[in-house]
N, CA, C and O atoms as CSV, one atom per row, in Angstrom:
chain,resi,resn,atom,element,x,y,z
A,1,UNK,N,N,101.723,78.313,107.858
A,1,UNK,CA,C,102.231,78.238,106.172
A,1,UNK,C,C,103.970,78.357,106.430
A,1,UNK,O,O,104.331,79.205,107.246
A,2,UNK,N,N,104.763,77.728,105.915
A,2,UNK,CA,C,106.601,77.647,105.993
A,2,UNK,C,C,106.829,78.676,105.177
A,2,UNK,O,O,106.287,78.832,104.083
A,3,UNK,N,N,107.800,79.551,105.787
A,3,UNK,CA,C,108.181,80.990,104.941
A,3,UNK,C,C,109.702,80.093,104.954
A,3,UNK,O,O,110.003,78.981,105.388
A,4,UNK,N,N,110.534,81.265,104.192
A,4,UNK,CA,C,111.775,81.085,103.716
A,4,UNK,C,C,112.705,80.978,105.186
A,4,UNK,O,O,113.599,80.147,105.344
A,5,UNK,N,N,112.252,82.102,106.317
A,5,UNK,CA,C,113.236,81.713,107.334
A,5,UNK,C,C,113.039,80.264,108.237
A,5,UNK,O,O,113.586,80.044,109.318
A,6,UNK,N,N,112.298,79.521,107.653
A,6,UNK,CA,C,111.885,78.225,108.379
A,6,UNK,C,C,112.733,77.055,107.609
A,6,UNK,O,O,112.650,75.868,107.923
A,7,UNK,N,N,113.501,77.521,106.631
A,7,UNK,CA,C,114.029,76.316,105.725
A,7,UNK,C,C,115.345,76.334,106.001
A,7,UNK,O,O,116.095,77.310,106.006
A,8,UNK,N,N,115.675,74.812,106.312
A,8,UNK,CA,C,116.878,74.435,106.872
A,8,UNK,C,C,118.122,74.482,105.732
A,8,UNK,O,O,117.758,74.458,104.557
A,9,UNK,N,N,119.388,74.540,105.976
A,9,UNK,CA,C,120.627,74.723,105.057
A,9,UNK,C,C,120.672,73.276,104.178
A,9,UNK,O,O,120.850,72.111,104.533
A,10,UNK,N,N,120.419,73.918,102.836
A,10,UNK,CA,C,120.356,72.572,101.847
A,10,UNK,C,C,119.129,72.706,101.005
A,10,UNK,O,O,119.117,72.483,99.794
A,11,UNK,N,N,117.811,73.189,101.910
A,11,UNK,CA,C,116.711,72.774,101.497
A,11,UNK,C,C,116.305,73.363,100.100
A,11,UNK,O,O,117.230,73.993,99.587
A,12,UNK,N,N,115.443,73.329,99.542
A,12,UNK,CA,C,115.233,74.045,98.353
A,12,UNK,C,C,113.603,74.121,97.910
A,12,UNK,O,O,112.958,73.112,97.624
A,13,UNK,N,N,113.102,75.361,97.905
A,13,UNK,CA,C,111.748,75.729,98.199
A,13,UNK,C,C,110.873,76.754,96.874
A,13,UNK,O,O,111.561,77.418,96.099
A,14,UNK,N,N,109.640,76.756,96.789
A,14,UNK,CA,C,109.306,77.446,95.759
A,14,UNK,C,C,108.632,78.555,96.302
A,14,UNK,O,O,107.896,78.066,97.159
A,15,UNK,N,N,108.449,79.931,96.284
A,15,UNK,CA,C,107.650,81.104,96.650
A,15,UNK,C,C,106.319,80.546,96.460
A,15,UNK,O,O,106.208,79.566,95.724
A,16,UNK,N,N,105.263,81.059,97.046
A,16,UNK,CA,C,104.336,80.533,97.122
A,16,UNK,C,C,103.605,82.240,97.458
A,16,UNK,O,O,102.397,82.044,97.588
A,17,UNK,N,N,103.782,83.122,97.559
A,17,UNK,CA,C,102.873,84.290,98.076
A,17,UNK,C,C,104.076,84.750,99.077
A,17,UNK,O,O,104.843,83.998,99.680
A,18,UNK,N,N,104.041,86.548,99.108
A,18,UNK,CA,C,104.730,87.241,99.312
A,18,UNK,C,C,103.939,88.215,100.209
A,18,UNK,O,O,103.284,89.055,99.592
A,19,UNK,N,N,103.873,88.259,101.800
A,19,UNK,CA,C,103.356,89.193,102.969
A,19,UNK,C,C,103.855,90.210,102.831
A,19,UNK,O,O,104.720,90.508,102.007
A,20,UNK,N,N,103.273,90.984,103.773
A,20,UNK,CA,C,103.871,92.732,104.073
A,20,UNK,C,C,103.301,93.244,102.944
A,20,UNK,O,O,102.675,92.900,101.941
A,21,UNK,N,N,103.911,94.517,103.680
A,21,UNK,CA,C,103.157,95.837,102.361
A,21,UNK,C,C,104.289,96.865,102.141
A,21,UNK,O,O,105.407,96.705,102.628
A,22,UNK,N,N,103.853,98.218,101.179
A,22,UNK,CA,C,104.498,98.606,100.766
A,22,UNK,C,C,105.873,98.608,100.617
A,22,UNK,O,O,106.352,97.525,100.281
A,23,UNK,N,N,106.570,99.452,100.762
A,23,UNK,CA,C,107.941,99.282,100.171
A,23,UNK,C,C,108.914,98.468,100.615
A,23,UNK,O,O,109.945,98.397,99.947
A,24,UNK,N,N,108.790,97.749,101.738
A,24,UNK,CA,C,109.287,96.425,101.828
A,24,UNK,C,C,108.809,95.198,101.320
A,24,UNK,O,O,109.361,94.153,101.668
A,25,UNK,N,N,107.906,95.193,100.585
A,25,UNK,CA,C,107.453,94.036,99.524
A,25,UNK,C,C,107.835,94.430,98.562
A,25,UNK,O,O,108.513,93.626,97.921
A,26,UNK,N,N,107.650,95.662,98.018
A,26,UNK,CA,C,108.761,96.168,96.810
A,26,UNK,C,C,109.739,95.645,96.985
A,26,UNK,O,O,110.089,94.636,96.373
A,27,UNK,N,N,110.374,96.202,97.833
A,27,UNK,CA,C,111.922,95.647,98.059
A,27,UNK,C,C,111.969,94.280,97.387
A,27,UNK,O,O,112.287,94.085,96.214
A,28,UNK,N,N,111.682,93.537,98.108
A,28,UNK,CA,C,111.798,91.514,98.031
A,28,UNK,C,C,111.989,91.509,96.881
A,28,UNK,O,O,113.084,91.197,96.411
A,29,UNK,N,N,110.514,92.006,95.842
A,29,UNK,CA,C,110.002,91.839,95.193
A,29,UNK,C,C,111.355,92.473,94.095
A,29,UNK,O,O,111.714,91.733,93.179
A,30,UNK,N,N,111.921,93.614,94.239
A,30,UNK,CA,C,112.857,93.807,93.199
A,30,UNK,C,C,114.021,93.192,93.328
A,30,UNK,O,O,114.778,93.356,92.371
A,31,UNK,N,N,114.484,92.419,94.354
A,31,UNK,CA,C,115.340,91.368,94.431
A,31,UNK,C,C,115.449,90.235,93.597
A,31,UNK,O,O,116.359,89.417,93.461
A,32,UNK,N,N,114.206,90.362,93.002
A,32,UNK,CA,C,113.674,89.034,92.277
A,32,UNK,C,C,113.212,87.998,92.522
A,32,UNK,O,O,113.222,87.011,91.786
A,33,UNK,N,N,112.444,88.152,94.291
A,33,UNK,CA,C,111.907,86.976,95.097
A,33,UNK,C,C,110.629,87.359,94.615
A,33,UNK,O,O,110.264,88.457,95.035
A,34,UNK,N,N,109.565,86.566,93.585
A,34,UNK,CA,C,108.322,86.893,93.545
A,34,UNK,C,C,108.097,85.277,93.549
A,34,UNK,O,O,108.978,84.421,93.634
A,35,UNK,N,N,106.275,85.024,93.398
A,35,UNK,CA,C,105.728,83.975,93.060
A,35,UNK,C,C,105.772,83.513,92.499
A,35,UNK,O,O,105.800,84.010,91.373
A,36,UNK,N,N,105.838,81.769,92.673
A,36,UNK,CA,C,106.604,81.115,90.930
A,36,UNK,C,C,107.855,80.790,91.882
A,36,UNK,O,O,107.892,79.800,92.614
A,37,UNK,N,N,108.569,81.460,91.810
A,37,UNK,CA,C,110.547,81.625,91.890
A,37,UNK,C,C,111.232,80.572,92.697
A,37,UNK,O,O,111.142,80.568,93.924
A,38,UNK,N,N,111.768,79.869,92.176
A,38,UNK,CA,C,112.643,78.690,92.701
A,38,UNK,C,C,113.614,79.442,93.655
A,38,UNK,O,O,114.338,80.349,93.242
A,39,UNK,N,N,113.594,78.929,95.253
A,39,UNK,CA,C,114.748,79.428,96.106
A,39,UNK,C,C,115.539,78.004,95.945
A,39,UNK,O,O,114.961,77.028,96.423
A,40,UNK,N,N,116.678,77.816,95.381
A,40,UNK,CA,C,117.397,76.817,95.190
A,40,UNK,C,C,117.731,76.473,96.051
A,40,UNK,O,O,117.115,75.462,96.389
A,41,UNK,N,N,118.841,76.917,97.056
A,41,UNK,CA,C,119.347,76.257,97.942
A,41,UNK,C,C,119.256,77.579,99.088
A,41,UNK,O,O,119.131,78.755,98.749
A,42,UNK,N,N,119.351,77.071,100.566
A,42,UNK,CA,C,119.729,77.830,101.595
A,42,UNK,C,C,121.056,77.728,101.738
A,42,UNK,O,O,121.378,76.833,102.520
A,43,UNK,N,N,122.031,78.390,101.210
A,43,UNK,CA,C,123.251,78.463,101.747
A,43,UNK,C,C,123.973,78.361,102.616
A,43,UNK,O,O,124.759,77.467,102.927
A,44,UNK,N,N,123.643,79.606,103.195
A,44,UNK,CA,C,124.391,79.723,104.721
A,44,UNK,C,C,123.506,80.370,105.658
A,44,UNK,O,O,122.566,81.095,105.333
A,45,UNK,N,N,123.912,80.023,107.053
A,45,UNK,CA,C,122.735,80.925,107.723
A,45,UNK,C,C,123.968,81.515,108.761
A,45,UNK,O,O,124.800,80.736,109.225
A,46,UNK,N,N,123.987,82.847,109.042
A,46,UNK,CA,C,125.097,83.405,110.217
A,46,UNK,C,C,124.978,82.565,111.508
A,46,UNK,O,O,124.091,81.776,111.832
A,47,UNK,N,N,126.181,82.965,112.209
A,47,UNK,CA,C,125.670,82.420,113.529
A,47,UNK,C,C,124.947,82.991,114.417
A,47,UNK,O,O,124.324,82.054,114.917
A,48,UNK,N,N,124.695,83.756,114.833
A,48,UNK,CA,C,123.666,84.313,115.419
A,48,UNK,C,C,121.895,84.012,114.323
A,48,UNK,O,O,120.818,84.253,114.868
A,49,UNK,N,N,121.945,83.575,113.085
A,49,UNK,CA,C,120.736,83.228,112.602
A,49,UNK,C,C,120.310,84.382,111.667
A,49,UNK,O,O,119.403,84.162,110.864
A,50,UNK,N,N,120.863,85.524,111.709
A,50,UNK,CA,C,120.774,87.195,110.677
A,50,UNK,C,C,122.015,87.248,110.375
A,50,UNK,O,O,122.907,87.401,111.209
A,51,UNK,N,N,122.213,87.108,108.970
A,51,UNK,CA,C,121.016,87.039,107.963
A,51,UNK,C,C,121.439,85.438,107.311
A,51,UNK,O,O,122.318,84.678,107.716
A,52,UNK,N,N,120.397,85.235,106.075
A,52,UNK,CA,C,120.651,83.773,105.521
A,52,UNK,C,C,121.018,84.038,104.228
A,52,UNK,O,O,120.701,85.056,103.613
A,53,UNK,N,N,121.686,83.132,103.808
A,53,UNK,CA,C,122.068,83.334,102.111
A,53,UNK,C,C,121.626,82.166,101.461
A,53,UNK,O,O,121.970,81.010,101.708
A,54,UNK,N,N,120.741,82.614,100.508
A,54,UNK,CA,C,119.945,82.069,99.370
A,54,UNK,C,C,120.221,82.113,98.257
A,54,UNK,O,O,120.869,83.111,97.942
A,55,UNK,N,N,119.873,81.042,97.061
A,55,UNK,CA,C,120.465,81.180,95.459
A,55,UNK,C,C,118.917,81.531,94.985
A,55,UNK,O,O,117.920,80.820,95.117
A,56,UNK,N,N,119.001,82.574,94.515
A,56,UNK,CA,C,117.698,83.026,93.436
A,56,UNK,C,C,117.896,83.171,92.278
A,56,UNK,O,O,118.771,84.026,92.144
A,57,UNK,N,N,117.510,82.744,91.216
A,57,UNK,CA,C,117.916,83.364,89.592
A,57,UNK,C,C,119.468,83.306,89.626
A,57,UNK,O,O,120.197,84.067,88.989
A,58,UNK,N,N,119.882,82.306,90.451
A,58,UNK,CA,C,120.851,82.144,89.554
A,58,UNK,C,C,122.217,83.373,90.257
A,58,UNK,O,O,123.231,83.717,89.649
A,59,UNK,N,N,121.752,83.857,91.810
A,59,UNK,CA,C,122.872,84.730,91.990
A,59,UNK,C,C,122.227,84.520,93.794
A,59,UNK,O,O,121.109,84.226,94.217
A,60,UNK,N,N,123.437,84.810,94.445
A,60,UNK,CA,C,123.049,84.742,96.039
A,60,UNK,C,C,122.677,85.991,96.266
A,60,UNK,O,O,123.040,86.992,95.649
A,61,UNK,N,N,121.890,85.913,97.234
A,61,UNK,CA,C,121.562,86.710,98.253
A,61,UNK,C,C,121.156,86.725,99.296
A,61,UNK,O,O,120.296,85.925,99.664
A,62,UNK,N,N,121.753,87.802,100.192
A,62,UNK,CA,C,121.300,87.846,101.488
A,62,UNK,C,C,120.330,88.762,102.150
A,62,UNK,O,O,120.200,89.977,101.998
A,63,UNK,N,N,119.538,87.764,103.077
A,63,UNK,CA,C,118.271,88.192,103.627
A,63,UNK,C,C,117.944,88.269,105.175
A,63,UNK,O,O,117.926,87.363,106.008
A,64,UNK,N,N,117.735,89.382,105.283
A,64,UNK,CA,C,117.671,89.466,107.320
A,64,UNK,C,C,116.036,88.271,107.010
A,64,UNK,O,O,115.277,87.895,106.117
A,65,UNK,N,N,116.283,88.142,108.354
A,65,UNK,CA,C,115.479,87.023,108.753
A,65,UNK,C,C,113.802,87.620,109.056
A,65,UNK,O,O,112.728,87.112,108.736
A,66,UNK,N,N,114.011,88.498,109.569
A,66,UNK,CA,C,112.565,89.595,109.256
A,66,UNK,C,C,111.872,89.426,107.640
A,66,UNK,O,O,110.734,89.142,107.265
A,67,UNK,N,N,112.903,89.685,107.048
A,67,UNK,CA,C,112.288,89.558,105.838
A,67,UNK,C,C,111.847,88.338,105.341
A,67,UNK,O,O,110.769,88.108,104.794
A,68,UNK,N,N,112.545,87.755,105.518
A,68,UNK,CA,C,112.210,86.001,105.066
A,68,UNK,C,C,111.304,85.751,105.676
A,68,UNK,O,O,110.721,84.835,105.096
A,69,UNK,N,N,110.616,86.128,106.870
A,69,UNK,CA,C,109.474,85.748,107.452
A,69,UNK,C,C,108.491,85.942,106.561
A,69,UNK,O,O,107.681,85.067,106.255
A,70,UNK,N,N,108.508,87.219,106.048
A,70,UNK,CA,C,107.656,87.837,104.665
A,70,UNK,C,C,107.465,86.452,103.519
A,70,UNK,O,O,106.570,86.178,102.720
A,71,UNK,N,N,108.285,86.021,103.749
A,71,UNK,CA,C,107.890,85.046,101.965
A,71,UNK,C,C,107.756,83.967,102.539
A,71,UNK,O,O,108.443,83.572,103.481
A,72,UNK,N,N,106.390,83.101,101.748
A,72,UNK,CA,C,105.861,81.934,102.296
A,72,UNK,C,C,106.369,81.150,100.942
A,72,UNK,O,O,106.654,81.678,99.868
A,73,UNK,N,N,106.412,79.588,101.313
A,73,UNK,CA,C,107.208,78.928,100.539
A,73,UNK,C,C,106.429,77.619,100.642
A,73,UNK,O,O,105.465,77.342,101.356
A,74,UNK,N,N,107.157,76.815,99.659
A,74,UNK,CA,C,105.730,75.176,99.740
A,74,UNK,C,C,106.992,74.287,98.965
A,74,UNK,O,O,106.825,73.102,98.676
C-alpha cells in the first residue's frame, strides 16, 4: 500500500488508513490527518528527505518520514 512518505513533490492523495498505535496515532489525528482527508500537495522535502511538508485542511504541515510512513494514501 502507498504511504504519504512515497509521494513526490506536487502529488495529491487521499488518506485511506492510519496505521500505528497509541499516542503517535492520536497525535497524527490531532494534526487533522484522518481517514478521508485530502492531502492537497506535497510541497517540499528537506534536502536529506526528513521532514516533508504537505498541505492538509488549508494549512502547511511538516511531518517526519517515520510518521508519514504510518499514513496510507490512495
